[in-house]
C-alpha angles and dihedrals in degrees: 000000000000130000095265092058091048090051090053092052096053113108112258097187099086096067089048092052092049091049092049089049091055093046093049095063093096092046092049090052092054092045092049092053092045092050089049091051089049091051090048091051090049091049090050095049094044097046101029090223114125099210093060086075088070091054088063092046091052090048090053093049092048090050090052091050089049090053091053091048092051092050091048092050091050093050093045091054090050089050092051091051090049092049090056092061111102096228091061096045093102096148092054091049091050092050091051092049092052092054092056096058121080115203097175123111114279118232113199 
C-alpha cells in the first residue's frame, strides 16, 4: 500500500465536525437564549409570579455567554499550540537575527 492509498483511507469526518462546531456558535447562542425564555415562561406559568420569567431569560443569557467563553478558550488553546511550532516563531527568529548583526564602528 503506498502513501496515496493511505491518505484516501484516513477519516475525513473529524475536520468537518470541528468546522461545524465553530460555525454553530451563533446558533447555540440563539438556542440558549430561547431555551432560557422557555424556562422563564414555564417558571411563570407554574408559579404565577411574573418576575420568574426573567430568571429564565437570565439563565439563557448566561448559557450563551458560557458558550462564547468555551469557544474562545478552545480557539486560544489552538493558537498557543500553533505559536509553539518553530515555523511560526517569527519573533524569536527576528530577535536572533538582530543579535548576529553588529552595527558598531569597525576598528581595524
